[in-house]
N, C-alpha and C positions, 0 to 999 in steps of 0.2 A: 818460021812463021813469027810475025810480030804480035805478041801478047797484048800489047796496049790498044789493039784495035777492039778487044773485047771488053774494056773498062767502061763502066757507066758512071762518069764523073759527076754529073748533076744529082744522081741518086745518092752516091756516096756522101756528097755534101749535105744532102737533106737529112741523112741518118746521123751525121755528126752534129748538125744543128739541133736535131730533136734530142739527142742525148745530152748535149751541153745544156739545153733548156731544162730538161728533167733534173740534171745535176744542180743547176742553179736554183731551181725551185726547192729541191730537197735541201741544199745548203741554207737557202733563205729561211726555210722552215726550222732548221736546226739552230740557226742563229737566233730566230724569234723565240724558240723554246728555251735556249740557254739564257737569253736576256730576261725572259719571264721568270726563270728559276732564280737567277740572281736577284732580280727585284723582289721576289718572294722571300728569299733568305735574308735580304737586307732590310725588309720592312716587317713582315709578319712574323719572322723567326729571329729577329735582331736580338731581343732580350735573352732568348734561350742560348744562343751561341755566344753571346757576350759573356754570360755568366760561366758557360763551359770554358771559355778562354781564360777567364779569371781563375777558375779552379785549377787549370792546368799549371798555374804558376803560384797559387795560393794554397798553403796547407794550414788546416785547422788543428792547433795542438792544445792539449789540456795541460793546465798549469796547476801543479799540486799546492795546496796551502801549506803554510808553516805550522807544523804540529805544535800544541800548546806546551809550555814549560811547567814542570812540576817542581814545587818548592816544599821545604819542610816548614814547621811551625814558626822557625826564626827567619825564614826567607832564604835559606841556603838552597841552592839549585841542585835538585836530585836527578833531573832529566832535562836535557836541552837538545839543541841541533847545531851540528858543526858542518862547516862547508867540505864537500868532497867532489871527486869527479868519477863519472861512470862512462862506459863505453856502450854506446847504442848502435843498432843497425835497423835500417828500413829494408826488410827483405825484398820487397817489390822493386827496389832500385839496384839490386844485385843480380847479376846474370848467373854466377856460379857461387852459390852461398857456401856450399862445403869447402870449395877452394879458398874462398875469402876467409873462412874460419881457420883454415890451416895456415894461411899467410899471417893472420893476426896472431895466431899462437906463437909464431916465431918472435913477435914483438912483446907480447904481454903475458905470455904463459896462461893459456885458457885451460881450466881444469875440466874433467869429464862431467863433474856435477854442475858446472856453469854451463856447459853445453847442453845438458839435459834440461836445466831450469830455462834456458833460452828456447828450446823446442816446446816446452809446455806453455810458456808465455805466448809464443807464436800462434799456437793452436787456438787460444782464446782471444787474440787480438783482432782488431779491425785492420782492413787494408791501409797500407801507407802510414802505419803507426811505428814510431820508434820504439824498439824492444831492447831493454837492458841486456847486455851480454856479460859485462863485468861491472860489479857495482861500486867498486873502489879501486882507483888507480893511484899509484904513486906518482910523484912529480916526474921521475924519469920516465915512466910509461907514458905519461901525457906528452912529454917532449918527443918520444920516439914516434907516437901516433901523428903528431902534428908535422913532423918532418917527412912522413911518408903519406900524408893525407891525400895527395893526388892519385895514389895508387888505389885508393878505396872508396869508390863512390857509394853512397848510402850509409857510410860510417861517420858517426859524430862522437866527440867527446863532450859531454854535457855537465856543467855544474849543477849540483843539488846538495840538499841538507841530508845528513845522516844523524840518526838518533844516537845520543851520547850520554853516558851515565858517569858523572864526575867521580862518584864514589866507588865505582866499580861494583864488586859483589855485596857490598854493605847495603842492606834494605832491598835486595833485588826481589825477594819473594813477595814483598808487599807492593813494591813499585811495579814490578813485572818487567817485560821487555817487548819490543816489536820485532817481527820477522816477515819474511815474504809471504804475501797472501796467497793461499791455496785456492784451487778451483772449488772445492767444497765450501770454503768461506765465501767465496764470491756468489755461489748459488743462493746463499741465504741473505745476501745484502743487495743493495742497489748498485749494479755494476757502474753506473755512471759516476757515482760517488768516488770510485777508485780508478777511474779512467787514466789519470795522470800519476797514479801512485802505485807502488808495488809492495808496500808494507802495511802492516795492520797490528794492533795490540794483540799479543798472544796470551799474556797472563797478567795477573795482579790488577793494579789500577790502570795500566795501559789498555787492558782488555775491557774492564768494567766501565770505563769512561771513554771508550773509543770515539763515540760520536762527538762528544764535546772537545776532546783533544784533537780530533782529526781536522776540523774546519770544513769549509765548503770549497769545491773545486772551482777553479776559474778557467779561462780560455784565451788563446791568441790566434790571430789570423796572420800567418807568416808568409811573406813573399820569398820564393825560392828560385834558384837558377836551374838550368837544364840538368844539373846533376842532383837536384833536390836539396842542395845545401841552402840554409837560411841566408836571406839577404837583408831583409828589414822586417820589423814587426808593424803591420799595417793598423791593426786594431787589437785592443786588449781589454779583456773583462777580468779585472784582478780577482784573485781568490780571497775568501774570508779566512783569516788565520784562526787556528784552533784556540780554545779557551785555556788559559793558565789556570793551574790548580794549586791551591795551598793545602798542605796536609796538617794533620795533628801530630804526625810523627816528629820526633826530635832525632836527628841523624847522629848526634853524639851519644845519647842514651842507646840508640840502636846499635852503634859500634861496640859500646861497652857490653850490651847484652850478648852480641855475637862473639866478642872476645871471651866472655865468661864461660860460654859453652866450650871453648877450646877445641880439642880434637873429638869431642863427643858428637854424636848424632843427636839431635833433640830440637827443642823450641822453647822460647821465652816470650810471654806476652806481658807488656806493661800498659796499664790503662788508668786514666782518671775515673774513679767510681762516681764522681759526682755528675758527670755528663757522658761518660762512655768514650772519651777521646783516646784513641789508641796512640800511645807514646813510643812504643817499640813492639815490632812484630818480627821476632828473630826465627830463623829456621836454619839449621846447620846439618850437613855442609852446604855451602853456596856455590855460586858460579858467576863468572863475569858476563854480564848481559851485552857488554860492548862487542864481544866476539860474535854473538848471534845477530845483533842488529847491523853488523858490518857485512853479514852474508856468510855465516858459518856453512860450510858444505854439508851435504847430507850425510856422508860418511862420518864426519867428526860429531855432528848432532846425534847420530845414532849410537856413537860411542859414549857420549854424555848420557844419553837416555838409558843405556844399559849398565851404567855404573851401579854396582850392587849398594853403594851408599846413598843412591838416589838424590843427586844434588838438585835436580829439578823439582823434586817433591816438597810442596809447603807443608811441613809438619804441623805448623801452628793451626791451620784451618782444616787440613785434610787427614792428618794423623789420627787415627782413633785408637785409643789405649785404655786398659783397665784403669780406673782412677785410683784403685787401691784405697789406703786409708784416708786420702784426701776427702773421701765422701763422708767421713765420720762426723764432723760437726754438723753438716746438713742433716744426716739421718737421726743424729742425736736430738737436734732441735725438733725435727718431725715427730720423733717418738714421744717427746715431752708434750708437744702441742696435741698430739693424737690421743694422749692418755695412756700410752703403753707403759711408760715409766714416769717418775717423777725425778726431778734433778738431785734430790737427796737420797733416793733409794740406791742401796749398794748391792753390787753383785760380786759374789766370790769367784775369783779367778785363780785356778790352780794350774793354768797352763793348757787345759784341755776342755772340750765341750762335746757332749754326747746328746743324740736324740734317743727317745725311748724305742726300743726294739730295733735299733739301727746299729750295726757293727762298726761303722766308720767313726773315726775320732777326728774332730776338728782341732787343730792345735793353735795356740798363740804364738806370736813371733818370739815372745819371751818364754823360754821352755819351762822355767819354774813358776811362771804365772806373776800376777801383780797383787795378789791378795784381795782384800775387799776395796772395791772402787765404786765411786759414784760418777756422775756424768763428767764433772770437771776433770777427775783424774783419769777417766777413760779416754777423753780427748787428749789431755796433756801427755799421758804416757802410751797413748795409741793401743788401748787394751783390746785385742780381738774378741776374747771371750765375752766381754760386755756387749759387743755388737752382734756376736752370734745370738745371744739371748734376746736382745732387742728385736732383731729381725725376725726371729721366730715368733715372738709375741705380736708383732705388727701383721706379718703375712706379706706376701710379695705384691698383691694388688694395692694394699694401703701404702706400702713403700713407693710403689710406682706413682700413685697419685700425688704423693707429697713431694717426691723428688723431681717429677716433671714440673712442678710449680716453681721449683729453683732453676729450671732450665736444663736439667739433665735429660738427655735423649731429645733435645729440641735444638733447632738451629739458633745461633746466637743473634742473627739479624744483620751481620756484618755484610756490607754490599761489596763483596769480593768473590769473584767466581772460584769455584773449586771446593767451597766449604762442604764438608760431609756432616750428616746428622749423626749424633751419637745414639746410644742404645741404653734405654732404661727398661729392663724386661718386665713383663707381666704374663699372667696366664694367657690372655688373649694374644699377646705378641708371640709367644712361643708356639702357640696353636697355628697362628696365621703364617708364620715364617718357617717353622720346622715341622708342622703337622704332628706335634707331640704333646702330651700332657705335661703339666708343671709338677716338679717333685719338691717335697719339703726341704731336702738337703740343698737344692739349688737356691732356696731362699737364704740359707745360712751363708753361702758363698757371697751372695749379693750384699749381705750386711757389711762386708768389708771391702766392696768395690771390686770383686772378682766375678767369676762366672761370666754371664753374658754381658755384663755391664761394660759399656765403652763410652768415652768421652773425648772430645778434642781439646787441646790447650785453650783455644779461644772460648770454648763453652765453659770450661772450668774457671777461667778468669771472669767470665761474665756472671757466673753463679756466686762467685766469691764477692763480686762487686755488689750483688743483691744482698748478701749477707752483711757486708759493710755498710750498706745503706738501710739496714734493718727492714728489709722486705720491699723497698722501692726499686723496680727494675730499671735497667738502662739498656740502650741499643749501642753496641760498640760501633764507632765509625772512624774513618781514616781522613775524611775531608773536613777542614776547618769550617766552622759556621753551621755544620749540620743541615745542609740543604735537604729539602724534601725528597730528592731522588736518592739520598744516601741513607734511607731507612729511617723512619719516623715512629712507627708503632712497635713497642717492645713485643717479643714473641710470647712473653708470658705476662700476666696481670700482677699487680701488687699483691703482696702477701700480708695479710693482717691476722694477727693472733689474738685469741682471747686473753692471753697472759702476755703482755708486751714485755714483761721482765725476762722472758726466755731469750730474748735477743741479747741482752746484756750478759746473762749467764753463759751463753755459747760464746760470745766474744771474750769474756773473761778467761774461759778455758783455753781458747786459742792464744791468748796472751801468755798463759802459762806454758804452752808448748815451747815458746821462745825464751821466756823470762822465769819459768818455774825452776824449782830445784831438780825435778825429775822429768822435765819437759824433753821431748825427743829432739828439739832443735836448740836446746839451751846453749850449744857451743857458739851459735851466731848471735846470741843476746848480750855478749860482753861488750862493754865500753860503749854502750849505745845511750844517747841522750834523748831518745824517743822510744816508744814502745810499739813493737810489732805484734800483730795477731796473725798466727800462721798455722798451718797444718802439713806435716810431712806425710809422705806416702811412699810405699814400695810395692810394686805390682809384679806378680809372677808372669813370666812369659811362657814358661811350660810347667806342666803339672809335676809334682813330686809324689812318688808312689807312697802309699801308706807305710808308715814306720821308717821311712828314709829321711835323711836330714839334707838340707840344702847346702851344697858345698860348691861355692862359686869358683874356686880354682879348678874344679873338675868338670865344669860346664863350659861349653862353647861360648865365646864372648858374645855372640849374637842371640844366646838363649838365656843370658843372665837377666836378672830382675831389672825393670824400669825404675828409675828414681824420680820422684815427684815432690813438689813443695808449692803451696799456694798461700799468699799472705796479703794483708793490707796494712798500710801505715799512714800516719801515726794511728794507733788503735782507737784513740778517743774521737778523732776527727779525720777520718780517712781522706787522703789525697792521692793515694797510689795503690793499685793492685798489681801484684806480680805472681804469675804462675810459671813454673819451671817444669819441663819434662825432659828427662835425659834417658834416651834409649840405652837399655843395658847398663845403666849407671850404678846399679846396685842399691844402696840405702839413700833414701831421700834426705835423711838427716845429715850424711857425710858428703853427699855429692850435689844435690839439687839446692838444699837450703843456703850453702855458702854462696852459690851463684846469685840467688835472689837477693841476699844481703848486699852483694856488690852493686846490684842494679838499684836497690833501694837507697843505699848510701849516695850514689851518685845523683839521683834525682833529688833527695832531700837537702844535700849540700847545695845543689844548684838553687833550689827554691830560697834557701835560707841566706845565701851569699849573693843571690841575684845575678850569678854568672851564667854564661852560656856554654853548654856542652858542645864540643865538636868544632870549636874555632881553630883547632890546630890544623897543620897542613894535612892535606888529603893523601 
């Protein structure tokens, strides 16, 4: 049978034509819809997609400002910035970040600490931000990265400035150092101010004046290629450089102060009593801040932090020590002004002191005693028994009131982070801090600067300056010119006495400490063409049982007495105050006083000859 006889050709053609028409209509509608969409995108949405297209090839980068330079009083640079290269990664442009780090490790040796720091920085970064991986590259490492650059999309070697301290460890506790900014530090600051920077002032002046040294951040619009590498800078908003600072420090005197301490742990403060300008602020042992600013790894920093000698610790402002006999000129003056004694009244010293109905015996440092002594002799020979009697007559609360007026137990006012307040005890202080009553015997201990009494070297120096100024207080400061932000109001008010001759009486006694025939520091008074007013001190670190004698050779080195000396010169018209604290140094007269003499000589010779300290090579 012929199947063609059953086909309906006209009907099939009609169906085909209908389907073609429907398809044509649908196609035309789709074309109209597409044309309309294109017209919409090119007109109504043009600005949006043009900006998005621009963003695909333009990256906004923060530009860190140049940190301000720090100079000493003679213009010598103490902290500046040196060019260096760092390795950065934009994680979003890397497919296999872990693999990339392993490949880079073969070229530049990436430590575990650097990997950890990179992970921490990545967690707090924004998208498409270059994150430092290695903060300082050698020239050889830069060359290796450049030769293999095609293998590492998202990796860049960036030039930057790194903080540099030309004098290394000299003055580092006063100047401070910069280090990597932590998350906790960022939380307390404006994150935008550190968007293009990874360092911040950690200690000393670097921390105290961080805002002024840091400057203001800038920005750049950078055109990039498909790999995210910079092609050109389209637009630049330059950063504002940080402010340069000029200090009152003299780096030459600072070096001499640190050298004078030698291998001892301790501190030396030298200041001008006329205005409070700090000339030297030494704390030993020290450390090299360049290693930290270059990116000291966490393990090395922890090792430095755990060092039993505490090189990171600023003893000059944070170390609290019993002032020992250094307190005697102040307490003697207070006792005279308070009426507890007169300058000419003599106390017999046979080497011991007792309280009624108390079995304990308080001994003088001189076992056989000093005989009959007045105020001058008690200060010059450092008679303990005299001060036991004076303290008992005054009582602890009157002692507290007078001594705090000299600045004991009070912050010095130095605008440097880390200063700790000393302790000048009273009945109220003990009840508040220990929940205990005060005992009469504790007053006796306080009379020679022991017991609960504590002071920092900077506080002792500030109090000595007030004595040199005959009651006029000063504020110690490190910035030249004494700007308002560097402390303007003294923490204590001026001290006026009804009998102004007591100032000279006390100063004369301090002169006899150095120049008198029986003065405790007479050994440093030889061959001087000017006169020093000073006071030695020896402070116990551990108690000695009743009836036992102090045997330095039998005591662990870290339990030996601290040595102290504070002085001003010239005695008639003071231009320099020096306070020395030597941890476990033994006698103030044999250890601390010669150190002070060396510092005083250096400064006095400088002033007389008009020469500059520290011009020698670094």
